[in-house]
C-alpha positions as a Markdown table, in Angstrom:
| # | Residue | x | y | z |
|---|---|---|---|---|
| 1 | Met | 87.1 | 222.2 | 68.9 |
| 2 | Phe | 90.5 | 220.4 | 69.9 |
| 3 | Thr | 91.2 | 216.8 | 68.7 |
| 4 | Ile | 92.1 | 214.4 | 71.5 |
| 5 | Gly | 95.9 | 214.5 | 71.1 |
| 6 | Gln | 95.9 | 218.4 | 71.0 |
| 7 | Ala | 93.8 | 218.0 | 74.4 |
| 8 | Ala | 96.0 | 215.8 | 75.5 |
| 9 | Glu | 98.8 | 218.3 | 74.9 |
| 10 | Tyr | 97.0 | 221.2 | 76.4 |
| 11 | Leu | 96.5 | 219.4 | 79.5 |
| 12 | Gly | 100.1 | 217.7 | 79.5 |
| 13 | Val | 98.4 | 214.1 | 80.0 |
| 14 | Ser | 98.2 | 210.9 | 77.9 |
| 15 | Leu | 95.5 | 209.8 | 75.7 |
| 16 | Asn | 94.9 | 206.7 | 77.5 |
| 17 | Thr | 94.2 | 209.4 | 80.3 |
| 18 | Leu | 91.5 | 211.2 | 78.6 |
| 19 | Arg | 89.7 | 208.3 | 77.2 |
| 20 | Arg | 89.8 | 207.0 | 80.8 |
| 21 | Trp | 88.3 | 210.5 | 82.1 |
| 22 | Asp | 85.8 | 210.3 | 79.4 |
| 23 | Glu | 84.7 | 207.1 | 80.4 |
| 24 | Ser | 84.4 | 208.0 | 83.8 |
| 25 | Gly | 82.5 | 211.5 | 83.6 |
| 26 | Lys | 85.4 | 213.0 | 84.9 |
| 27 | Leu | 86.2 | 215.4 | 81.6 |
| 28 | Val | 83.3 | 213.9 | 78.7 |
| 29 | Ala | 84.0 | 214.6 | 75.2 |
| 30 | Ile | 82.2 | 215.3 | 72.5 |
| 31 | Lys | 81.6 | 212.8 | 70.0 |
| 32 | Lys | 80.4 | 214.5 | 66.6 |
| 33 | Asp | 77.7 | 212.6 | 64.8 |
| 34 | Gly | 77.4 | 209.6 | 67.0 |
| 35 | Gly | 81.3 | 208.8 | 65.8 |
| 36 | Thr | 83.9 | 207.1 | 68.0 |
| 37 | His | 86.5 | 210.0 | 67.8 |
| 38 | Arg | 86.8 | 212.6 | 70.9 |
| 39 | Tyr | 86.6 | 216.4 | 70.9 |
| 40 | Tyr | 87.2 | 219.1 | 73.2 |
| 41 | Arg | 86.0 | 222.6 | 73.6 |
| 42 | Glu | 89.0 | 224.9 | 74.6 |
| 43 | Lys | 87.1 | 226.3 | 77.3 |
| 44 | Asp | 86.1 | 223.4 | 78.9 |
| 45 | Leu | 89.6 | 222.3 | 79.0 |
| 46 | Glu | 90.8 | 225.8 | 80.4 |
| 47 | Ile | 87.8 | 225.4 | 83.5 |
| 48 | Phe | 88.7 | 221.2 | 84.3 |
| 49 | Ala | 92.5 | 222.8 | 84.3 |
| 50 | Ser | 91.2 | 225.9 | 86.8 |
| 51 | Asn | 90.2 | 223.5 | 89.6 |
| 52 | Leu | 93.2 | 223.2 | 91.0 |
| 53 | Met | 92.3 | 222.2 | 94.9 |
| 54 | Lys | 90.1 | 219.6 | 93.2 |
| 55 | Phe | 93.2 | 217.9 | 91.6 |
| 56 | Ala | 96.0 | 218.5 | 94.3 |
| 57 | Thr | 93.6 | 217.2 | 96.9 |
| 58 | Glu | 92.7 | 214.3 | 94.5 |
| 59 | Trp | 96.6 | 213.4 | 94.2 |
| 60 | Ile | 97.8 | 213.5 | 97.7 |
| 61 | Glu | 94.6 | 211.7 | 99.1 |
| 62 | Asp | 94.3 | 208.8 | 96.1 |
| 63 | Gly | 97.6 | 209.5 | 93.8 |
| 64 | Val | 95.2 | 210.1 | 90.7 |
| 65 | Glu | 96.4 | 211.4 | 87.7 |
| 66 | Phe | 96.1 | 215.3 | 87.1 |
| 67 | Pro | 97.4 | 217.5 | 84.5 |
| 68 | Gly | 101.2 | 216.9 | 84.0 |
| 69 | Thr | 101.7 | 220.8 | 83.3 |
| 70 | Phe | 101.2 | 221.2 | 87.4 |
| 71 | Tyr | 103.5 | 218.5 | 88.4 |
| 72 | Cys | 107.1 | 220.0 | 89.1 |
| 73 | Ala | 109.2 | 216.5 | 89.3 |
| 74 | Thr | 112.4 | 218.5 | 91.0 |
| 75 | Ser | 112.9 | 221.8 | 93.0 |
| 76 | Ser | 114.9 | 223.2 | 89.6 |
| 77 | Ile | 111.6 | 222.5 | 87.4 |
| 78 | Phe | 109.7 | 224.1 | 90.4 |
| 79 | Asn | 111.6 | 227.2 | 90.8 |
| 80 | Ala | 111.6 | 227.5 | 86.8 |
| 81 | Arg | 107.9 | 227.9 | 87.0 |
| 82 | Leu | 108.3 | 230.0 | 90.2 |
| 83 | Thr | 109.9 | 232.4 | 87.8 |
| 84 | Lys | 107.3 | 232.1 | 85.3 |
| 85 | Leu | 104.4 | 233.0 | 87.6 |
| 86 | Glu | 106.7 | 235.9 | 89.0 |
| 87 | Tyr | 107.0 | 237.4 | 85.6 |
| 88 | Ala | 103.2 | 236.8 | 84.9 |
| 89 | Leu | 102.4 | 238.7 | 87.8 |
| 90 | Met | 104.4 | 241.6 | 86.8 |
| 91 | Gln | 102.8 | 242.2 | 83.9 |
| 92 | Arg | 99.6 | 242.8 | 85.6 |
| 93 | Pro | 99.2 | 246.6 | 87.3 |
| 94 | Glu | 96.9 | 245.1 | 90.1 |
| 95 | Phe | 99.8 | 242.7 | 90.8 |
| 96 | Lys | 102.3 | 245.6 | 91.3 |
| 97 | Lys | 102.5 | 246.1 | 94.5 |
| 98 | Leu | 102.2 | 242.1 | 95.6 |
| 99 | Tyr | 104.3 | 240.4 | 92.9 |
| 100 | Ser | 107.3 | 239.6 | 95.0 |
| 101 | Leu | 105.5 | 238.7 | 98.2 |
| 102 | Ile | 103.2 | 236.2 | 96.3 |
| 103 | Thr | 106.0 | 234.9 | 94.6 |
| 104 | Leu | 108.4 | 234.9 | 98.3 |
| 105 | Ile | 105.6 | 232.9 | 100.0 |
| 106 | Thr | 105.0 | 230.4 | 97.0 |
| 107 | Gly | 108.4 | 229.8 | 96.7 |
| 108 | Glu | 108.8 | 229.2 | 100.3 |
| 109 | Ile | 106.0 | 226.4 | 100.2 |
| 110 | Gly | 107.2 | 224.4 | 97.6 |
| 111 | Asp | 110.9 | 224.8 | 98.6 |
| 112 | Asn | 109.7 | 223.8 | 102.0 |
| 113 | Ser | 107.9 | 220.6 | 100.7 |
| 114 | Phe | 111.1 | 219.8 | 98.7 |
| 115 | Ala | 113.7 | 220.1 | 101.7 |
| 116 | His | 111.7 | 217.9 | 103.9 |
| 117 | Asn | 111.4 | 215.1 | 101.4 |
| 118 | Ile | 114.9 | 215.0 | 100.2 |
| 119 | Gly | 115.5 | 211.0 | 99.7 |
| 120 | Lys | 112.5 | 210.3 | 101.9 |
| 121 | Trp | 109.7 | 210.2 | 99.4 |
| 122 | Pro | 107.2 | 207.6 | 100.0 |
| 123 | Asp | 106.1 | 207.3 | 96.5 |
| 124 | Thr | 105.9 | 209.7 | 93.6 |
| 125 | Ala | 108.7 | 212.5 | 94.2 |
| 126 | Gly | 108.1 | 216.2 | 93.6 |
| 127 | Ile | 105.1 | 218.5 | 93.9 |
| 128 | Phe | 102.1 | 220.0 | 92.6 |
| 129 | Phe | 102.0 | 223.4 | 91.7 |
| 130 | Gly | 99.4 | 225.3 | 89.9 |
| 131 | Tyr | 97.7 | 228.9 | 89.8 |
| 132 | Asp | 95.0 | 231.0 | 88.2 |
| 133 | Leu | 95.7 | 234.8 | 88.4 |
| 134 | Glu | 92.0 | 235.4 | 87.3 |
| 135 | Lys | 90.8 | 233.8 | 90.7 |
| 136 | Arg | 94.0 | 234.8 | 92.2 |
| 137 | Val | 94.8 | 231.5 | 93.9 |
| 138 | Val | 98.1 | 229.4 | 94.2 |
| 139 | Val | 97.7 | 225.9 | 95.3 |
| 140 | Leu | 101.0 | 223.7 | 96.1 |
| 141 | Ala | 100.3 | 220.0 | 97.5 |
| 142 | Asp | 103.0 | 217.0 | 98.6 |
| 143 | Arg | 103.0 | 213.6 | 99.2 |
| 144 | Gly | 105.3 | 213.6 | 101.1 |
| 145 | Val | 106.1 | 212.6 | 105.1 |
| 146 | Gly | 104.3 | 215.7 | 106.2 |
| 147 | Ile | 105.4 | 217.9 | 108.6 |
| 148 | Leu | 104.8 | 215.7 | 112.1 |
| 149 | Glu | 107.6 | 213.1 | 110.7 |
| 150 | Thr | 109.9 | 215.7 | 109.2 |
| 151 | Leu | 110.1 | 217.3 | 112.5 |
| 152 | Arg | 110.2 | 214.6 | 114.8 |
| 153 | Arg | 113.8 | 213.7 | 113.5 |
| 154 | Val | 114.8 | 216.5 | 115.8 |
| 155 | Arg | 111.9 | 216.7 | 118.3 |
| 156 | Pro | 110.6 | 213.5 | 119.0 |
| 157 | Glu | 108.6 | 214.8 | 121.7 |
| 158 | Leu | 106.0 | 216.4 | 119.3 |
| 159 | Pro | 103.0 | 214.8 | 120.3 |
| 160 | Ser | 100.6 | 215.4 | 117.0 |
| 161 | His | 100.3 | 216.8 | 113.7 |
| 162 | Val | 99.0 | 220.2 | 115.7 |
| 163 | Ala | 101.8 | 221.0 | 117.5 |
| 164 | Ala | 104.1 | 220.1 | 114.7 |
| 165 | Val | 102.5 | 222.6 | 112.5 |
| 166 | Glu | 102.3 | 225.1 | 114.8 |
| 167 | Val | 106.2 | 224.6 | 115.7 |
| 168 | Ala | 107.0 | 224.6 | 111.8 |
| 169 | Phe | 105.3 | 228.0 | 111.5 |
| 170 | Thr | 106.5 | 230.0 | 115.0 |
| 171 | Glu | 109.8 | 228.1 | 115.8 |
| 172 | Phe | 113.1 | 228.1 | 114.9 |
| 173 | Ile | 114.6 | 224.8 | 115.0 |
| 174 | Ser | 118.6 | 224.5 | 114.6 |
| 175 | Gly | 120.2 | 221.9 | 111.8 |
| 176 | Arg | 117.6 | 221.8 | 109.6 |
| 177 | Ala | 118.1 | 222.6 | 106.2 |
| 178 | Pro | 115.1 | 225.0 | 105.6 |
| 179 | Glu | 116.1 | 226.8 | 108.7 |
| 180 | Lys | 119.8 | 227.4 | 107.1 |
| 181 | Arg | 118.4 | 228.2 | 103.7 |
| 182 | Gly | 115.3 | 230.8 | 104.6 |
| 183 | Asn | 113.0 | 231.5 | 107.5 |
| 184 | Gly | 110.6 | 229.0 | 105.8 |
| 185 | Leu | 106.9 | 228.9 | 107.0 |
| 186 | Lys | 107.9 | 231.4 | 109.6 |
| 187 | Leu | 108.2 | 233.8 | 107.1 |
| 188 | Val | 105.0 | 232.9 | 105.5 |
| 189 | Arg | 103.0 | 233.6 | 108.6 |
| 190 | Glu | 104.4 | 236.7 | 109.0 |
| 191 | Val | 103.6 | 237.6 | 105.4 |
| 192 | Val | 100.2 | 236.6 | 105.2 |
| 193 | Ile | 99.7 | 238.5 | 108.7 |
| 194 | Asp | 100.8 | 241.5 | 107.3 |
| 195 | His | 99.7 | 241.8 | 103.6 |
| 196 | Pro | 95.9 | 241.2 | 102.1 |
| 197 | Phe | 96.3 | 237.5 | 101.4 |
| 198 | Asn | 94.7 | 234.5 | 102.7 |
| 199 | Leu | 96.5 | 230.9 | 104.0 |
| 200 | Phe | 94.9 | 227.2 | 104.1 |
| 201 | Tyr | 97.4 | 224.8 | 104.6 |
| 202 | Thr | 97.2 | 221.4 | 106.2 |
| 203 | Ser | 99.4 | 218.5 | 107.2 |
| 204 | Gly | 98.5 | 215.4 | 108.6 |
| 205 | Asp | 94.7 | 216.4 | 110.5 |
| 206 | Ala | 96.7 | 219.7 | 111.5 |
| 207 | Glu | 95.0 | 223.1 | 109.8 |
| 208 | Val | 96.3 | 226.8 | 109.4 |
| 209 | Arg | 93.1 | 228.9 | 108.1 |
| 210 | Met | 94.6 | 233.0 | 108.3 |
| 211 | Lys | 91.8 | 234.9 | 106.6 |
| 212 | Gly | 90.2 | 238.1 | 106.3 |
| 213 | Ser | 90.9 | 241.3 | 107.0 |
| 214 | Asn | 91.8 | 240.4 | 111.3 |
| 215 | Lys | 94.0 | 237.4 | 110.8 |
| 216 | Val | 95.0 | 235.3 | 113.7 |
| 217 | Phe | 97.7 | 232.8 | 113.1 |
| 218 | Arg | 95.8 | 229.7 | 114.8 |
| 219 | Val | 96.5 | 225.7 | 114.1 |
| 220 | Thr | 93.9 | 223.5 | 114.6 |
| 221 | Arg | 92.3 | 220.1 | 114.4 |
| 222 | Gly | 90.7 | 218.5 | 110.9 |
| 223 | Glu | 88.5 | 216.2 | 110.0 |
| 224 | Arg | 90.7 | 214.9 | 107.6 |
| 225 | Leu | 94.0 | 213.4 | 107.6 |
| 226 | Val | 96.1 | 214.5 | 104.9 |
| 227 | Arg | 98.8 | 213.0 | 103.4 |
| 228 | Gly | 102.2 | 215.2 | 102.8 |
| 229 | Cys | 101.2 | 218.8 | 102.7 |
| 230 | Leu | 98.9 | 220.9 | 100.8 |
| 231 | Ala | 98.6 | 224.7 | 100.8 |
| 232 | Lys | 96.2 | 227.5 | 99.1 |
| 233 | Ile | 97.2 | 231.0 | 98.4 |
| 234 | Glu | 94.4 | 233.7 | 98.2 |
| 235 | Phe | 95.4 | 237.2 | 96.9 |
């Protein structure tokens, strides 16, 4: 059993956050013999922290707090954690042929978020970056300006989020920092099409869903308007 202090350290949040989550039912603590002290089972904490899409979605939509172990305030922190992901993948025989590509597309999506929002973060700078090797998933998100606003700086005629995301995944636009550094989302699209990965990516109301053995790149209009960007990679 973990004390509330140990649980807070495990998740990377404050004691007050854990108390608030307990009271709201988000993460209920165990109180022994009717006492007031809060305790947590390690397995419960593992399950709670593994719900990556839930945390990422709630954060970009509502700005709610999530386990700090997933928060990368700067690109340097992100790239340090990306190196840890690569090392963890290298230790698993089942990822021997794919670890470099998983690291590559994760890095491109994360770097893309930082490059688009330098000096322009609406509120919280940085990105959400979490992964679960048992579930074979990586999740990234940001509360930035989004693809449409970014591309309208150089393509003001873009009419919608769908059009902007399609351009981001298919065209080279000279002068943008991400293009000078690498292929960005265009490279992500190519890698996902040619390898056993699934990708969900959304910005605004635009959605990209590439899944299965016969993947086709297509951008559609979703039902929700998402702030910034949200991506899920399955491998």
